[in-house]
N, CA, C and O atoms as CSV, one atom per row, in Angstrom:
chain,resi,resn,atom,element,x,y,z
A,1,MET,N,N,119.005,95.309,101.860
A,1,MET,CA,C,118.906,94.743,103.107
A,1,MET,C,C,119.271,96.167,104.066
A,1,MET,O,O,118.580,96.755,104.897
A,2,LYS,N,N,120.841,96.466,103.494
A,2,LYS,CA,C,121.342,97.804,104.470
A,2,LYS,C,C,120.128,98.843,104.401
A,2,LYS,O,O,119.538,98.894,105.479
A,3,GLN,N,N,119.608,99.670,103.434
A,3,GLN,CA,C,118.518,100.347,103.333
A,3,GLN,C,C,117.632,100.121,104.346
A,3,GLN,O,O,117.388,100.942,105.230
A,4,VAL,N,N,117.064,98.871,104.234
A,4,VAL,CA,C,115.565,98.620,105.218
A,4,VAL,C,C,116.218,98.409,106.520
A,4,VAL,O,O,115.322,98.376,107.364
A,5,GLU,N,N,116.946,98.308,106.865
A,5,GLU,CA,C,117.729,98.380,108.273
A,5,GLU,C,C,117.765,99.751,108.969
A,5,GLU,O,O,117.383,99.914,110.127
A,6,GLN,N,N,118.391,101.003,107.956
A,6,GLN,CA,C,118.511,101.831,107.802
A,6,GLN,C,C,117.298,102.809,108.278
A,6,GLN,O,O,117.383,103.817,108.980
A,7,GLN,N,N,116.178,102.235,107.706
A,7,GLN,CA,C,115.383,102.802,107.668
A,7,GLN,C,C,114.252,102.544,109.156
A,7,GLN,O,O,113.657,103.524,109.604
A,8,VAL,N,N,114.057,101.062,109.846
A,8,VAL,CA,C,113.322,100.900,110.145
A,8,VAL,C,C,114.315,101.258,111.790
A,8,VAL,O,O,115.485,101.070,112.124
A,9,ASP,N,N,113.136,101.828,112.449
A,9,ASP,CA,C,112.766,102.776,113.882
A,9,ASP,C,C,113.517,101.558,114.651
A,9,ASP,O,O,112.814,100.548,114.672
A,10,GLN,N,N,114.543,101.438,115.171
A,10,GLN,CA,C,115.071,100.507,116.085
A,10,GLN,C,C,114.568,100.303,117.126
A,10,GLN,O,O,114.326,99.140,117.451
A,11,ASP,N,N,114.172,101.662,118.197
A,11,ASP,CA,C,113.738,101.985,119.042
A,11,ASP,C,C,112.102,101.315,119.462
A,11,ASP,O,O,111.617,100.676,120.395
A,12,LYS,N,N,111.637,101.899,118.159
A,12,LYS,CA,C,110.393,100.671,118.049
A,12,LYS,C,C,109.812,99.376,117.982
A,12,LYS,O,O,108.714,98.937,118.326
A,13,ALA,N,N,110.967,98.799,117.375
A,13,ALA,CA,C,111.259,97.484,116.713
A,13,ALA,C,C,111.836,96.739,118.244
A,13,ALA,O,O,111.401,95.588,118.282
A,14,LYS,N,N,112.538,97.013,119.287
A,14,LYS,CA,C,113.053,96.686,120.252
A,14,LYS,C,C,112.438,96.372,121.302
A,14,LYS,O,O,112.594,95.446,122.098
A,15,LYS,N,N,111.097,97.948,121.201
A,15,LYS,CA,C,109.897,97.896,121.962
A,15,LYS,C,C,109.141,96.885,122.066
A,15,LYS,O,O,108.698,96.514,123.153
A,16,LEU,N,N,108.864,96.242,120.833
A,16,LEU,CA,C,108.218,95.822,120.185
A,16,LEU,C,C,108.098,94.172,120.510
A,16,LEU,O,O,107.071,93.549,120.778
A,17,ALA,N,N,109.576,93.630,120.395
A,17,ALA,CA,C,109.935,92.873,120.421
A,17,ALA,C,C,109.891,91.842,122.094
A,17,ALA,O,O,109.540,90.716,122.449
A,18,GLU,N,N,110.681,93.494,122.914
A,18,GLU,CA,C,109.970,93.076,123.969
A,18,GLU,C,C,108.680,92.367,124.639
A,18,GLU,O,O,108.445,91.356,125.301
A,19,LYS,N,N,107.686,93.917,123.870
A,19,LYS,CA,C,106.158,93.413,124.832
A,19,LYS,C,C,106.019,91.810,123.787
A,19,LYS,O,O,105.139,91.046,124.182
A,20,VAL,N,N,106.475,91.550,123.090
A,20,VAL,CA,C,105.811,90.270,122.609
A,20,VAL,C,C,106.778,88.879,123.359
A,20,VAL,O,O,106.410,87.710,123.471
A,21,ALA,N,N,107.787,89.352,123.689
A,21,ALA,CA,C,108.935,88.095,124.520
A,21,ALA,C,C,108.156,88.566,125.964
A,21,ALA,O,O,108.247,87.566,126.676
A,22,LYS,N,N,107.533,89.478,126.621
A,22,LYS,CA,C,106.812,89.295,127.965
A,22,LYS,C,C,105.295,88.435,127.614
A,22,LYS,O,O,104.719,87.829,128.517
A,23,GLY,N,N,104.936,88.462,126.682
A,23,GLY,CA,C,103.990,87.794,126.171
A,23,GLY,C,C,102.383,88.609,126.453
A,23,GLY,O,O,101.263,88.169,126.713
A,24,LYS,N,N,103.032,90.213,126.218
A,24,LYS,CA,C,101.697,90.624,126.037
A,24,LYS,C,C,101.483,90.786,124.838
A,24,LYS,O,O,102.317,90.696,123.938
A,25,LYS,N,N,99.861,91.143,124.695
A,25,LYS,CA,C,99.326,91.123,123.363
A,25,LYS,C,C,99.401,92.337,122.557
A,25,LYS,O,O,99.477,93.532,122.844
A,26,PHE,N,N,99.351,91.589,121.311
A,26,PHE,CA,C,100.105,92.882,119.738
A,26,PHE,C,C,98.753,93.106,119.756
A,26,PHE,O,O,97.846,92.277,119.826
A,27,ASP,N,N,98.689,94.518,119.674
A,27,ASP,CA,C,97.325,95.141,119.248
A,27,ASP,C,C,97.263,96.119,117.738
A,27,ASP,O,O,98.262,96.334,117.052
A,28,LEU,N,N,96.410,96.435,117.542
A,28,LEU,CA,C,96.351,97.568,116.504
A,28,LEU,C,C,97.365,98.821,116.504
A,28,LEU,O,O,97.936,99.213,115.486
A,29,ASN,N,N,97.464,99.211,117.370
A,29,ASN,CA,C,98.475,99.993,117.681
A,29,ASN,C,C,99.940,99.589,117.121
A,29,ASN,O,O,100.617,100.237,116.322
A,30,ASP,N,N,100.229,98.481,117.677
A,30,ASP,CA,C,101.810,98.003,117.005
A,30,ASP,C,C,101.171,97.318,115.879
A,30,ASP,O,O,101.720,96.219,115.808
A,31,MET,N,N,100.305,97.422,114.987
A,31,MET,CA,C,100.555,97.454,114.153
A,31,MET,C,C,100.451,98.293,113.200
A,31,MET,O,O,100.796,98.045,112.045
A,32,ARG,N,N,99.870,99.582,113.663
A,32,ARG,CA,C,99.907,100.814,112.951
A,32,ARG,C,C,101.391,101.077,112.839
A,32,ARG,O,O,101.736,101.374,111.696
A,33,ASP,N,N,102.398,101.042,113.783
A,33,ASP,CA,C,103.704,101.181,113.758
A,33,ASP,C,C,104.428,100.909,113.034
A,33,ASP,O,O,105.254,101.661,112.516
A,34,GLN,N,N,104.199,99.224,112.751
A,34,GLN,CA,C,104.744,98.545,111.566
A,34,GLN,C,C,104.589,98.797,109.936
A,34,GLN,O,O,105.302,98.500,108.977
A,35,LEU,N,N,103.014,99.654,110.108
A,35,LEU,CA,C,102.541,100.215,108.615
A,35,LEU,C,C,103.490,101.132,108.831
A,35,LEU,O,O,104.503,101.042,108.138
A,36,GLU,N,N,103.399,102.189,109.800
A,36,GLU,CA,C,103.585,103.350,109.419
A,36,GLU,C,C,105.427,103.193,109.153
A,36,GLU,O,O,105.910,104.197,108.629
A,37,GLN,N,N,106.055,102.481,109.349
A,37,GLN,CA,C,107.316,101.698,109.133
A,37,GLN,C,C,107.663,101.288,107.842
A,37,GLN,O,O,108.722,101.611,107.304
A,38,MET,N,N,106.856,100.628,107.359
A,38,MET,CA,C,106.961,100.298,105.891
A,38,MET,C,C,106.343,101.313,105.199
A,38,MET,O,O,106.912,101.276,104.108
A,39,GLN,N,N,105.413,102.322,105.156
A,39,GLN,CA,C,105.044,103.438,104.234
A,39,GLN,C,C,106.382,104.332,104.332
A,39,GLN,O,O,106.652,105.027,103.353
A,40,ASN,N,N,107.281,104.358,105.514
A,40,ASN,CA,C,108.794,105.189,105.546
A,40,ASN,C,C,109.831,104.881,104.479
A,40,ASN,O,O,110.712,105.606,104.018
A,41,MET,N,N,109.465,103.472,104.170
A,41,MET,CA,C,110.519,102.682,103.215
A,41,MET,C,C,109.645,102.335,101.768
A,41,MET,O,O,109.830,101.339,101.067
A,42,GLY,N,N,108.629,103.447,101.512
A,42,GLY,CA,C,108.595,103.045,100.551
A,42,GLY,C,C,106.632,102.438,100.260
A,42,GLY,O,O,105.869,102.590,99.306
A,43,GLY,N,N,106.520,101.945,101.236
A,43,GLY,CA,C,105.132,101.099,101.186
A,43,GLY,C,C,105.668,99.650,100.581
A,43,GLY,O,O,106.819,99.239,100.436
A,44,LEU,N,N,104.345,99.014,100.274
A,44,LEU,CA,C,104.811,97.509,100.143
A,44,LEU,C,C,105.395,97.736,98.767
A,44,LEU,O,O,106.432,97.078,98.857
A,45,SER,N,N,105.387,98.179,97.721
A,45,SER,CA,C,105.748,98.102,95.848
A,45,SER,C,C,107.181,98.674,96.359
A,45,SER,O,O,108.124,98.216,95.714
A,46,GLY,N,N,107.505,99.524,97.323
A,46,GLY,CA,C,108.754,99.923,97.390
A,46,GLY,C,C,110.066,98.757,98.300
A,46,GLY,O,O,111.264,98.519,98.148
A,47,LEU,N,N,109.246,98.411,99.008
A,47,LEU,CA,C,109.469,96.942,99.864
A,47,LEU,C,C,109.752,95.697,98.592
A,47,LEU,O,O,110.869,95.501,98.114
A,48,MET,N,N,109.026,95.252,98.351
A,48,MET,CA,C,109.094,94.624,97.151
A,48,MET,C,C,110.356,94.771,96.083
A,48,MET,O,O,111.053,93.852,95.654
A,49,ASP,N,N,110.455,96.191,95.774
A,49,ASP,CA,C,112.150,96.141,95.033
A,49,ASP,C,C,112.617,95.971,95.251
A,49,ASP,O,O,113.480,95.569,94.469
A,50,LYS,N,N,112.886,95.971,96.670
A,50,LYS,CA,C,114.485,96.143,97.674
A,50,LYS,C,C,114.321,94.989,97.724
A,50,LYS,O,O,115.198,94.634,98.512
A,51,LEU,N,N,113.610,93.830,97.321
A,51,LEU,CA,C,113.581,92.111,97.634
A,51,LEU,C,C,114.395,91.620,96.493
A,51,LEU,O,O,114.185,91.810,95.295
A,52,PRO,N,N,115.521,90.848,97.154
A,52,PRO,CA,C,116.080,89.772,96.024
A,52,PRO,C,C,114.905,89.203,95.219
A,52,PRO,O,O,113.772,89.179,95.702
A,53,GLY,N,N,115.239,88.643,93.716
A,53,GLY,CA,C,114.363,87.491,92.901
A,53,GLY,C,C,113.393,88.095,92.729
A,53,GLY,O,O,112.627,87.486,91.983
A,54,VAL,N,N,112.975,89.158,93.104
A,54,VAL,CA,C,111.511,90.301,92.710
A,54,VAL,C,C,111.173,89.910,90.860
A,54,VAL,O,O,110.145,89.564,90.279
A,55,GLY,N,N,112.397,90.137,90.445
A,55,GLY,CA,C,112.409,90.428,89.051
A,55,GLY,C,C,111.613,88.954,88.494
A,55,GLY,O,O,110.980,88.928,87.439
A,56,GLN,N,N,111.782,87.684,89.460
A,56,GLN,CA,C,110.896,86.525,88.603
A,56,GLN,C,C,109.699,86.723,89.163
A,56,GLN,O,O,109.124,85.635,89.173
A,57,ILE,N,N,108.985,87.613,89.667
A,57,ILE,CA,C,107.804,87.799,89.869
A,57,ILE,C,C,106.471,88.399,88.853
A,57,ILE,O,O,106.225,89.599,88.733
A,58,PRO,N,N,105.801,87.446,88.265
A,58,PRO,CA,C,105.241,87.835,87.117
A,58,PRO,C,C,104.297,89.083,87.405
A,58,PRO,O,O,103.790,89.432,88.471
A,59,ASP,N,N,104.237,89.481,86.518
A,59,ASP,CA,C,103.922,91.315,86.256
A,59,ASP,C,C,102.401,91.608,86.589
A,59,ASP,O,O,101.918,92.725,86.773
A,60,ALA,N,N,101.851,90.600,86.625
A,60,ALA,CA,C,100.335,90.809,86.862
A,60,ALA,C,C,100.070,91.057,88.899
A,60,ALA,O,O,99.290,91.656,89.640
A,61,VAL,N,N,101.307,90.140,89.022
A,61,VAL,CA,C,100.900,90.014,90.423
A,61,VAL,C,C,101.984,91.490,90.873
A,61,VAL,O,O,101.366,92.179,91.684
A,62,LYS,N,N,102.777,91.831,90.686
A,62,LYS,CA,C,103.505,93.324,90.388
A,62,LYS,C,C,103.163,94.459,90.342
A,62,LYS,O,O,103.886,95.406,90.655
A,63,GLN,N,N,101.649,94.565,89.819
A,63,GLN,CA,C,101.036,95.349,89.519
A,63,GLN,C,C,99.401,95.225,90.532
A,63,GLN,O,O,98.575,96.134,90.457
A,64,GLN,N,N,99.193,94.131,91.313
A,64,GLN,CA,C,98.416,94.070,92.411
A,64,GLN,C,C,98.743,95.028,93.192
A,64,GLN,O,O,97.825,95.714,93.640
A,65,VAL,N,N,100.698,95.468,93.727
A,65,VAL,CA,C,100.733,95.919,94.550
A,65,VAL,C,C,100.681,97.684,94.076
A,65,VAL,O,O,101.206,97.894,92.982
A,66,THR,N,N,100.243,98.630,94.622
A,66,THR,CA,C,99.756,99.908,94.331
A,66,THR,C,C,100.429,100.751,94.922
A,66,THR,O,O,100.789,101.733,94.273
A,67,GLY,N,N,100.828,100.632,96.400
A,67,GLY,CA,C,101.074,101.351,96.962
A,67,GLY,C,C,100.318,101.857,97.743
A,67,GLY,O,O,100.876,102.220,98.778
A,68,LYS,N,N,98.994,102.087,97.677
A,68,LYS,CA,C,97.763,102.373,98.315
A,68,LYS,C,C,97.379,101.452,99.551
A,68,LYS,O,O,96.422,101.782,100.252
A,69,GLU,N,N,98.162,100.217,99.854
A,69,GLU,CA,C,96.976,99.657,100.848
A,69,GLU,C,C,97.772,100.221,101.980
A,69,GLU,O,O,97.140,100.371,103.026
A,70,VAL,N,N,98.918,100.534,101.982
A,70,VAL,CA,C,99.750,101.120,103.471
A,70,VAL,C,C,98.443,102.139,104.251
A,70,VAL,O,O,97.688,101.849,105.178
A,71,PRO,N,N,98.545,103.202,103.571
A,71,PRO,CA,C,97.835,104.465,103.383
A,71,PRO,C,C,96.284,103.988,104.315
A,71,PRO,O,O,95.901,104.327,105.434
A,72,ARG,N,N,95.670,103.075,103.279
A,72,ARG,CA,C,94.311,102.846,103.799
A,72,ARG,C,C,94.374,102.159,104.926
A,72,ARG,O,O,93.628,102.416,105.870
A,73,MET,N,N,95.069,101.422,104.949
A,73,MET,CA,C,95.149,100.432,106.437
A,73,MET,C,C,95.313,101.487,107.629
A,73,MET,O,O,94.774,101.366,108.729
A,74,MET,N,N,95.933,102.275,107.335
A,74,MET,CA,C,96.144,103.270,108.137
A,74,MET,C,C,95.256,104.326,108.845
A,74,MET,O,O,95.129,104.788,109.979
A,75,ALA,N,N,94.747,104.468,107.713
A,75,ALA,CA,C,93.497,105.473,107.961
A,75,ALA,C,C,91.832,104.359,108.368
A,75,ALA,O,O,90.677,104.782,108.322
A,76,ILE,N,N,92.119,103.442,108.603
A,76,ILE,CA,C,91.179,102.294,108.856
A,76,ILE,C,C,91.697,102.480,110.600
A,76,ILE,O,O,90.974,102.769,111.553
A,77,ILE,N,N,92.907,102.254,110.598
A,77,ILE,CA,C,92.844,101.998,112.120
A,77,ILE,C,C,93.228,103.624,112.495
A,77,ILE,O,O,93.971,103.491,113.467
A,78,GLY,N,N,93.138,104.688,112.298
A,78,GLY,CA,C,93.110,105.948,112.594
A,78,GLY,C,C,91.730,106.258,112.658
A,78,GLY,O,O,91.588,107.366,113.174
A,79,SER,N,N,90.661,105.733,112.347
A,79,SER,CA,C,89.071,105.879,112.592
A,79,SER,C,C,88.923,104.941,113.574
A,79,SER,O,O,87.742,104.647,113.759
A,80,MET,N,N,89.757,104.333,114.313
A,80,MET,CA,C,89.004,103.650,115.763
A,80,MET,C,C,89.467,104.323,116.645
A,80,MET,O,O,90.340,105.185,116.555
A,81,THR,N,N,88.648,103.802,117.965
A,81,THR,CA,C,89.124,104.667,119.080
A,81,THR,C,C,89.975,104.189,119.704
A,81,THR,O,O,90.200,103.052,119.289
A,82,ARG,N,N,90.615,104.477,120.544
A,82,ARG,CA,C,92.067,104.294,121.504
A,82,ARG,C,C,91.614,102.809,121.891
A,82,ARG,O,O,92.260,101.780,121.690
A,83,ARG,N,N,90.695,102.898,122.331
A,83,ARG,CA,C,89.633,101.236,122.976
A,83,ARG,C,C,89.824,100.334,121.938
A,83,ARG,O,O,90.112,99.138,121.982
A,84,GLU,N,N,89.670,100.900,121.220
A,84,GLU,CA,C,88.916,99.468,119.672
A,84,GLU,C,C,90.658,99.287,119.342
A,84,GLU,O,O,91.093,98.136,119.332
A,85,ARG,N,N,91.473,100.268,119.119
A,85,ARG,CA,C,92.906,99.585,118.830
A,85,ARG,C,C,93.107,98.786,119.663
A,85,ARG,O,O,93.280,97.621,119.304
A,86,ARG,N,N,93.165,99.200,121.361
A,86,ARG,CA,C,93.791,98.302,122.230
A,86,ARG,C,C,93.123,96.973,122.207
A,86,ARG,O,O,93.838,96.023,122.527
A,87,ASN,N,N,91.446,96.642,121.775
A,87,ASN,CA,C,90.896,95.651,121.843
A,87,ASN,C,C,90.255,95.281,120.744
A,87,ASN,O,O,89.133,95.771,120.610
A,88,PRO,N,N,90.729,94.379,119.707
A,88,PRO,CA,C,89.873,94.779,118.237
A,88,PRO,C,C,88.520,93.889,118.657
A,88,PRO,O,O,87.425,94.085,118.131
A,89,GLY,N,N,88.735,93.008,119.559
A,89,GLY,CA,C,87.011,92.526,119.955
A,89,GLY,C,C,86.003,92.944,119.976
A,89,GLY,O,O,84.993,92.248,119.877
A,90,LEU,N,N,86.007,94.653,120.159
A,90,LEU,CA,C,85.139,95.084,120.635
A,90,LEU,C,C,84.474,95.230,119.213
A,90,LEU,O,O,83.285,95.503,119.048
A,91,LEU,N,N,85.356,95.021,118.243
A,91,LEU,CA,C,84.619,95.490,116.963
A,91,LEU,C,C,83.189,94.954,116.383
A,91,LEU,O,O,83.244,94.196,115.415
A,92,ASN,N,N,81.974,95.286,116.892
A,92,ASN,CA,C,80.770,94.600,115.627
A,92,ASN,C,C,80.671,94.902,114.877
A,92,ASN,O,O,81.537,95.685,114.488
A,93,GLY,N,N,79.692,94.618,114.095
A,93,GLY,CA,C,78.992,95.312,113.013
A,93,GLY,C,C,78.936,96.342,112.956
A,93,GLY,O,O,79.765,96.943,112.272
A,94,SER,N,N,77.839,97.089,113.711
A,94,SER,CA,C,77.902,98.917,113.787
A,94,SER,C,C,78.958,99.645,113.886
A,94,SER,O,O,78.950,100.731,113.307
A,95,ARG,N,N,80.270,99.187,114.734
A,95,ARG,CA,C,81.433,99.515,114.797
A,95,ARG,C,C,82.369,99.828,113.728
A,95,ARG,O,O,82.928,100.912,113.557
A,96,ARG,N,N,82.513,98.538,112.870
A,96,ARG,CA,C,82.881,98.512,111.809
A,96,ARG,C,C,82.630,99.475,110.652
A,96,ARG,O,O,83.360,100.124,109.903
A,97,ALA,N,N,80.940,99.269,110.837
A,97,ALA,CA,C,80.490,100.291,109.607
A,97,ALA,C,C,80.928,101.643,109.730
A,97,ALA,O,O,81.241,102.307,108.742
A,98,ARG,N,N,80.975,102.220,111.268
A,98,ARG,CA,C,81.298,103.401,111.831
A,98,ARG,C,C,82.815,103.700,111.077
A,98,ARG,O,O,83.024,104.642,110.313
A,99,ILE,N,N,83.755,102.727,111.458
A,99,ILE,CA,C,85.247,102.786,110.956
A,99,ILE,C,C,85.331,103.223,109.602
A,99,ILE,O,O,86.114,104.092,109.218
A,100,ALA,N,N,84.345,102.482,108.730
A,100,ALA,CA,C,84.842,102.474,107.116
A,100,ALA,C,C,84.206,103.572,106.368
A,100,ALA,O,O,84.571,103.943,105.252
A,101,GLY,N,N,82.859,104.261,107.310
A,101,GLY,CA,C,82.335,105.293,107.215
A,101,GLY,C,C,83.878,106.772,107.341
A,101,GLY,O,O,84.385,107.571,106.554
A,102,GLY,N,N,84.035,106.446,108.619
A,102,GLY,CA,C,85.352,107.129,108.632
A,102,GLY,C,C,86.542,107.331,108.123
A,102,GLY,O,O,87.220,108.358,108.106
A,103,SER,N,N,86.825,105.908,107.562
A,103,SER,CA,C,87.967,106.105,106.735
A,103,SER,C,C,87.897,105.868,105.458
A,103,SER,O,O,88.924,105.406,104.960
A,104,GLY,N,N,86.687,106.103,104.526
A,104,GLY,CA,C,86.696,106.132,103.416
A,104,GLY,C,C,86.590,104.869,102.665
A,104,GLY,O,O,86.507,104.998,101.444
A,105,THR,N,N,86.574,103.629,103.163
A,105,THR,CA,C,86.582,102.663,102.880
A,105,THR,C,C,85.138,102.062,103.408
A,105,THR,O,O,84.310,102.808,103.930
A,106,THR,N,N,84.887,100.523,103.212
A,106,THR,CA,C,83.784,99.669,103.090
A,106,THR,C,C,84.098,98.788,104.125
A,106,THR,O,O,85.266,98.429,104.273
A,107,PRO,N,N,83.031,98.311,105.008
A,107,PRO,CA,C,82.937,97.165,105.923
A,107,PRO,C,C,83.939,95.724,105.413
A,107,PRO,O,O,84.856,95.263,106.093
A,108,ALA,N,N,83.596,95.319,104.384
A,108,ALA,CA,C,84.467,94.373,103.664
A,108,ALA,C,C,86.383,94.856,103.977
A,108,ALA,O,O,87.111,94.003,104.485
A,109,ASP,N,N,86.798,95.866,103.705
A,109,ASP,CA,C,87.954,96.547,103.828
A,109,ASP,C,C,88.421,96.391,105.236
A,109,ASP,O,O,89.624,96.133,105.250
A,110,VAL,N,N,87.897,96.456,106.414
A,110,VAL,CA,C,87.787,96.785,107.187
A,110,VAL,C,C,87.981,95.398,107.999
A,110,VAL,O,O,88.788,95.194,108.906
A,111,ASN,N,N,87.067,94.523,107.463
A,111,ASN,CA,C,87.329,93.117,107.931
A,111,ASN,C,C,88.219,92.098,107.545
A,111,ASN,O,O,88.471,91.059,108.156
A,112,ARG,N,N,88.843,92.644,106.063
A,112,ARG,CA,C,90.350,92.151,105.808
A,112,ARG,C,C,91.348,92.843,106.783
A,112,ARG,O,O,92.076,92.099,107.440
A,113,LEU,N,N,91.437,93.949,106.915
A,113,LEU,CA,C,92.205,94.582,107.696
A,113,LEU,C,C,92.300,93.707,109.222
A,113,LEU,O,O,93.349,93.751,109.866
A,114,LEU,N,N,91.449,93.147,109.576
A,114,LEU,CA,C,90.990,92.640,110.733
A,114,LEU,C,C,91.572,91.475,110.744
A,114,LEU,O,O,91.964,91.039,111.827
A,115,LYS,N,N,91.731,90.825,109.724
A,115,LYS,CA,C,91.832,89.372,109.659
A,115,LYS,C,C,93.168,89.107,108.863
A,115,LYS,O,O,93.494,88.097,108.238
A,116,GLN,N,N,94.000,90.545,109.096
A,116,GLN,CA,C,95.563,90.606,108.366
A,116,GLN,C,C,96.116,90.514,110.069
A,116,GLN,O,O,97.115,89.957,110.525
A,117,TYR,N,N,94.921,91.375,110.834
A,117,TYR,CA,C,95.912,91.565,111.996
A,117,TYR,C,C,95.648,90.536,112.860
A,117,TYR,O,O,96.532,90.458,113.713
A,118,GLN,N,N,95.007,89.927,112.950
A,118,GLN,CA,C,94.307,88.302,113.546
A,118,GLN,C,C,95.865,87.341,113.295
A,118,GLN,O,O,96.617,86.926,114.177
A,119,GLN,N,N,95.993,87.197,111.892
A,119,GLN,CA,C,97.368,86.657,111.090
A,119,GLN,C,C,98.542,87.174,111.860
A,119,GLN,O,O,99.307,86.308,112.286
A,120,MET,N,N,98.803,88.317,112.096
A,120,MET,CA,C,99.863,89.036,112.601
A,120,MET,C,C,99.909,88.963,114.033
A,120,MET,O,O,100.973,89.148,114.624
A,121,GLU,N,N,98.653,88.664,114.746
A,121,GLU,CA,C,99.118,88.477,116.431
A,121,GLU,C,C,98.935,87.088,116.192
A,121,GLU,O,O,99.369,86.661,117.262
A,122,LYS,N,N,98.666,86.281,115.677
A,122,LYS,CA,C,99.018,84.833,116.009
A,122,LYS,C,C,100.549,84.456,115.699
A,122,LYS,O,O,101.210,83.531,116.171
A,123,MET,N,N,100.910,85.419,114.790
A,123,MET,CA,C,102.670,85.075,114.323
A,123,MET,C,C,103.382,86.218,115.192
A,123,MET,O,O,104.603,86.081,115.107
A,124,MET,N,N,103.097,87.059,115.820
A,124,MET,CA,C,103.640,87.497,116.774
A,124,MET,C,C,103.805,86.791,118.702
A,124,MET,O,O,104.600,86.997,119.619
A,125,GLY,N,N,102.692,86.019,118.542
A,125,GLY,CA,C,102.286,85.117,119.418
A,125,GLY,C,C,102.973,83.951,119.542
A,125,GLY,O,O,103.411,83.663,120.656
A,126,LYS,N,N,103.188,83.090,118.455
A,126,LYS,CA,C,104.368,82.162,118.163
A,126,LYS,C,C,105.936,82.958,118.464
A,126,LYS,O,O,106.697,82.554,119.344
A,127,LEU,N,N,106.163,83.828,117.808
A,127,LEU,CA,C,107.244,84.204,118.191
A,127,LEU,C,C,107.877,84.505,119.613
A,127,LEU,O,O,108.989,84.150,120.005
A,128,GLY,N,N,106.678,85.427,120.472
A,128,GLY,CA,C,106.633,85.185,121.718
A,128,GLY,C,C,106.922,83.478,122.239
A,128,GLY,O,O,108.125,83.352,122.465
A,129,SER,N,N,106.338,82.483,122.423
A,129,SER,CA,C,106.493,81.462,122.847
A,129,SER,C,C,107.596,80.410,122.240
A,129,SER,O,O,108.216,79.508,122.802
A,130,GLY,N,N,107.605,80.798,121.079
A,130,GLY,CA,C,108.548,79.850,120.008
A,130,GLY,C,C,110.086,80.300,119.816
A,130,GLY,O,O,111.070,79.561,119.785
A,131,GLY,N,N,110.045,81.448,119.717
A,131,GLY,CA,C,111.388,82.178,119.203
A,131,GLY,C,C,110.666,82.223,117.693
A,131,GLY,O,O,109.550,82.454,117.225
A,132,MET,N,N,112.225,81.797,117.147
A,132,MET,CA,C,112.366,82.535,115.568
A,132,MET,C,C,111.254,81.330,115.018
A,132,MET,O,O,110.274,81.726,114.387
A,133,LYS,N,N,111.422,79.896,115.265
A,133,LYS,CA,C,111.558,78.831,114.664
A,133,LYS,C,C,109.830,79.168,114.783
A,133,LYS,O,O,109.208,78.780,113.794
A,134,GLY,N,N,108.960,79.865,115.912
A,134,GLY,CA,C,108.044,79.704,116.075
A,134,GLY,C,C,107.006,80.668,114.936
A,134,GLY,O,O,105.889,80.495,114.448
A,135,MET,N,N,107.918,81.597,114.855
A,135,MET,CA,C,107.466,82.523,114.087
A,135,MET,C,C,107.649,82.022,112.404
A,135,MET,O,O,106.918,82.455,111.514
A,136,MET,N,N,108.323,81.424,112.266
A,136,MET,CA,C,108.385,80.908,111.025
A,136,MET,C,C,107.697,80.093,110.499
A,136,MET,O,O,107.628,80.101,109.269
A,137,ARG,N,N,106.981,79.145,111.248
A,137,ARG,CA,C,105.599,78.377,111.665
A,137,ARG,C,C,104.934,79.057,110.976
A,137,ARG,O,O,104.691,78.837,109.789
A,138,GLY,N,N,104.480,80.138,111.742
A,138,GLY,CA,C,103.116,80.912,111.778
A,138,GLY,C,C,103.434,81.695,110.589
A,138,GLY,O,O,102.434,82.260,110.146
A,139,MET,N,N,104.375,81.886,110.010
A,139,MET,CA,C,104.361,82.715,108.625
A,139,MET,C,C,104.273,81.722,107.404
A,139,MET,O,O,104.101,81.966,106.210
A,140,LYS,N,N,104.435,80.597,108.030
A,140,LYS,CA,C,104.182,79.548,106.550
A,140,LYS,C,C,102.948,78.917,106.543
A,140,LYS,O,O,102.501,78.333,105.556
A,141,GLY,N,N,102.185,79.049,107.983
A,141,GLY,CA,C,100.681,79.120,107.488
A,141,GLY,C,C,100.074,80.217,107.514
A,141,GLY,O,O,98.852,80.235,107.664
A,142,MET,N,N,100.643,81.106,107.404
A,142,MET,CA,C,99.939,82.524,107.072
A,142,MET,C,C,100.103,82.277,105.786
A,142,MET,O,O,98.975,82.179,105.301
A,143,MET,N,N,100.918,82.123,104.970
A,143,MET,CA,C,101.249,82.090,103.636
A,143,MET,C,C,100.181,80.963,102.639
A,143,MET,O,O,99.928,80.992,101.435
A,144,GLY,N,N,99.756,80.086,103.647
A,144,GLY,CA,C,98.736,79.359,102.777
A,144,GLY,C,C,99.072,78.504,102.167
A,144,GLY,O,O,100.188,78.003,102.297
A,145,GLY,N,N,98.095,78.057,101.237
A,145,GLY,CA,C,98.322,77.569,99.530
A,145,GLY,C,C,98.870,78.790,98.980
A,145,GLY,O,O,98.482,78.646,97.821
A,146,GLY,N,N,99.341,79.619,98.982
A,146,GLY,CA,C,99.619,80.220,97.394
A,146,GLY,C,C,98.151,80.752,96.871
A,146,GLY,O,O,97.861,80.513,95.699
A,147,ARG,N,N,97.290,81.407,97.635
A,147,ARG,CA,C,96.552,81.529,96.798
A,147,ARG,C,C,96.313,82.833,96.189
A,147,ARG,O,O,95.267,83.139,95.617
A,148,GLY,N,N,97.510,83.718,96.365
A,148,GLY,CA,C,97.474,85.077,95.436
A,148,GLY,C,C,96.945,85.993,95.714
A,148,GLY,O,O,96.910,86.880,94.861
A,149,ALA,N,N,96.173,86.266,97.241
A,149,ALA,CA,C,94.838,87.134,96.922
A,149,ALA,C,C,95.642,87.960,98.090
A,149,ALA,O,O,96.333,87.581,99.035
A,150,MET,N,N,95.238,89.302,97.596
A,150,MET,CA,C,96.324,90.308,98.329
A,150,MET,C,C,94.960,91.308,98.650
A,150,MET,O,O,93.819,91.566,98.268
A,151,PRO,N,N,95.941,91.634,99.593
A,151,PRO,CA,C,94.422,92.144,100.762
A,151,PRO,C,C,94.103,93.379,100.228
A,151,PRO,O,O,92.901,93.500,100.463
A,152,PHE,N,N,94.479,94.340,99.660
A,152,PHE,CA,C,93.614,95.449,98.525
A,152,PHE,C,C,93.913,95.881,97.193
A,152,PHE,O,O,94.916,96.450,96.762
A,153,ARG,N,N,92.742,95.466,96.551
A,153,ARG,CA,C,92.994,96.272,95.228
A,153,ARG,C,C,92.537,97.195,94.710
A,153,ARG,O,O,92.987,97.584,93.632
């Protein structure tokens, strides 16, 4: 936990918290900042290694987290225009196809990223309106029924 605290950009985290508390919308630029911080900590697999109790997770699940997810997600966001990152509602089918081509991914990958974004946006909205309790409820709903689906394989 100490290592994670040291590597998180405290200024960016504080700005995001203030933005959410003021009721401003969480956008794809904010998501990209969060992904960059995850990447700085070694990506998803690096974060998993730092969490207590990861030794109890089956190896099959651990192998699904390859570390390629975060750079792929950042490439997708990087292929969007500034306007699209600020307003993801603009992303129709042709824009998604253009973004997929520009990022070297498929439209299905773009759709998965947008679904994750929507979940994060919902969680941030609950954090802004209901504080920590609202966020925890949002995370519980985000985890769903434990279907075990990984974002990118």
